[in-house]
NUKOL-695042 format. One record per atom (N, C-alpha, C): y, x, z. Coordinates in steps of 0.2 Angstrom, whole numbers, plus 5000, padded with zeros to 4 digits. Layout:
N
YXZ...
% end
This chain:
224
527456355994528156365988527756385980527256445982526956445975526856385971526456325975526056275972526656225969527256235968527756205966527856215959527756285959528056335952527356335947527256335939526756335935526456385936525856385936525256445938525656505933525656495927525956545922526556575924526956555928527456595930527356615935527156595942526756645947526556705942526056685938525756765937526156795934526556805929527056825926527556865930527956825936528156865941527856925947527156885947526756955949526757015946526757005939526557065933527457105934527757065933528557095933528657155939528857115946528757135953528257185952527757195952526957255951527357315945527757285940527957345937528657385936529157345938529757345943529757415948529157375952528957425960528557505958528157495951527957565950528557585946528957585942529457615938529857625944529957595949530657625953530357645961529857665962529757675967530057705972530157775971530457825976531057775974531857755970532357715971532257655978531557625978531557565980531557595989531257645990531157675997531757705999532257695995532857725998533057635999532957595996533057535996533557496004532957416001532757386006531957376010531857346015531157346013530857286008530357296009530057266001530257186002530157146006530457076004531257076000531757096004532357096002532357145996531957175993531857225986531657145982531357155985530957065980531357025977531957025983532256965982532956975978533257055977533657075975533257075967532757105967532457105960532657055958532356985959532456915956533356885955533656935960534256895962534756925954534657005954535057065951534657035943534257025940533857015933534056945931534456885935534556845934535456835936535556895936536456895936536756855942536556835949536656805952537356835959537656825960538056855966537756905968537556905971536956975976536657015971536457075974535757105972536057185974535357215969535657285972536057305971536457265968537457315966537757305973537557255979538057205981537957235990537357285989537057295997537257366001537757385999538257456000537657525999537057495996536557555994537157615990537057695992537257745987537357715979537557735976537857725968537157745965536957805967536357835963535757785964535957735970535357685972535457635968535857615971536157525966536157525961536457575957536657575949535857565946535557605944534857635942534357565945534457525952533957495950534257425947534957395946535357355944535157365937535057415932535057425925534257415924533757425931533157425928532957355927533257315934533357255933533357215926534057235923534357195919533857205913533357255911532857275905532357215906532057175913531857135910532057075911532557035908532856985908532856925913533156895911533156815916532656785913532556745920532156695920532056665926532056585924532156545926531356495930531456485936531056445939530956375940530556335936530656265935530156265940530156195944529456165947529056145943528456125945528156075943528156005943528655985938529155915938528955875935529355835934529155775926529555795921529155815917529555835908530155815908530255755909530955735908531555795911531455815918531855845921531855915918531255925917531256005914531456035906531455945902531655945897532455935896532755905903533555925904533655975904533556015908533656095910533756125903533156125900532956165896533656175889533456105888534156085885534756085887535156105893535456105896535756205895535256215897535356305897534656305891534656305884534256355883534256415881533556455883533756515885533856545892534156525895534556545901535256525900535556515896536156505892536656455894537156435893537656385896537656355890537356295887537356275881538256245880538756215886539356165883539856195886539756265883540556305885540856295879541456325880541756355874542156405877542156475874542356525877542756555875543656605875544056645873544356685876544556745871544756815874545556825872546056845875546556825874546656915872546556945875546557015872546557045880547157015883547257055893547957075889548157085897548857135894549057175891548657205890548657305886548657265878548357215875548457185870548957135868549457125872549957055873549756985874549056985879548756935881549056915887548556895892548756885901548356905906548356905910547856925916547156885915547356825914546756775914546556775908546256855905545956895899545256815897545156795900544456755895544456665900544456645895544556555897543656515895543656505900543056465899542956395899542956335893543056265895542356245892542356205900541756165901541756105898541256095892541156025887540655985888540555935883539855915886540055855890539555785892539455725894539555745901539555795907539655795912539655755916540255715915540555665920540355615921539755605915539355525915539155495922538555545925538255515929538755495933539255515937539955485940540055415941540055385934540155325930539655275930539855225931539555145930539955085930539755055923540355015922540955025919541155085919541655115916542155125923541755125928542255135934541655185940541955245942541655285945541455265951540655305953540255265959540355315966540955355966540955385971541755395969542155345976542955365976542955425978543555455973543755535974544355545979544255585983544955585986545655625985546055585989546655625987547155645992547755685991547855735992547955736004547755656005547855666013547455626014547155646021546555596023546355516024545955496021545855446022546155396015546455436011546455406006545855406000545855345996544955385994545255335986546055335985546055285977545555305972545355265968545055325962545455325958545455385953545755405949545455435942545555435936545155475931544955535933544255555930543955615929544155685927544255735929544655785924544455825921544355845917544155905911544155995915543756015916543656055920543656155916544056205918544056255915544256325919543856375917544256425921544356475918545056535923545156585917545056665922544956685918544656755923544856815920544956875922544856935920544256975921544057005917543257055919542957065923543357055931542957045936543157015942543056935940543156875944543156885949542356935953542256935961542756985964542857015963543257065965543857065970544057085974544657075978545257065974545357125969545857145964545857105958545257085957545157035951545556975951545356935945545856865944544956815941545156775943544556715943545056625946545056585944545556525944545356465942545256425945544756365941545356325939545356275936545856235932545556145932545756095932545556035927546356025924546255945916546555935916546355885912546955815910546555765909546355745902546555825898546155825892545955915893545355925885545355965887545856045882545756085886546456115885546256145878545956145874545656205870545756155861545756105863545556065857546656045853546456045844547256015844547455955845547855935840548155835845547655815841547155825836546555785832545855795835546055835843545255825844544955895843545055905838544655965837544556065841544356095843544356135843544156215839544556255839544156315834543356335835543156365829542756375827542656465831542056475834541956525834542156575829542356635831542956695825543456675824543856605825544656595826545056595831545756575830546056565838546356525839546656495843547056455845547356495851547856455855548456465859547856485867547356505866546956525872546756595872546656605863546556665863545956655855545456705855545056715849544456685851543956635851543456605854542756655851542456665857542056705857541356675857540856715856540056685859539956705869539856655872539456675879539156735880538756745875538756815878539156875875539556865873540256915875540556925879540456885885541056885890540856925894541156965899540757005903540557015907539957035911539357005914539656975920540056985925540256945927540756885928540856885922541156815920540556755917540156805916539656785914539156735919539056775925538656745933539256695934539956705935540156645935540256585934540356585926540056535921539656495924538856535924538356505926538356475930538456475938538656465943539056385942539556395938540056325937539656295935539356305929538956265926538256195928538256265934537456245935537856175942538456165944538556125948538856065945538956105941539256035937538855995934538356005932537755965929537255935933537355995939536755975945536256005944536156065944535556085942535256135944
% end
């Protein structure tokens, strides 16, 4: 497995694990076994949907370990593969941040907005790989079994509150035949400007769980 990763990446990963272990030795002894802890360190620092916070550990164990992971920042593991593939990943996720998204904040119910306070619109040509000579390369299933009638692809978006993974939170995906955040002339507002979805904000300004959901969807959409 390690042979497929750049040597410099593996070396830095070992240093990060050793540093994390030394700095959090007592807490880790109250958590899982070394293998589980190593996995949770990776998952938590990279904002995955599982980690120390999701194992049922006491709050005085899970919370400080989660915060400690965040200090290491995100790391992307790219296998020793073609320069073209690496360049594609880095162009779509520079610094681990989705490049082709537009994010909005309507303030939530307490500010006159709605429960889906945050809306993220996926942009870019993520549908391109499904088309060939102006036609879909794969049929799109319709509403009943056996019907594979082709139809135009739709533009994707997701609406969320600050806790989309919580049982009482809100996170709902949608699609439209046009981008839902553009004017009739096809323009979206600049960051700091408003439209019907709210104030356009930076991806970094989304709550942590919202960023996790968006990254997960973004990777799926782009095939990363």
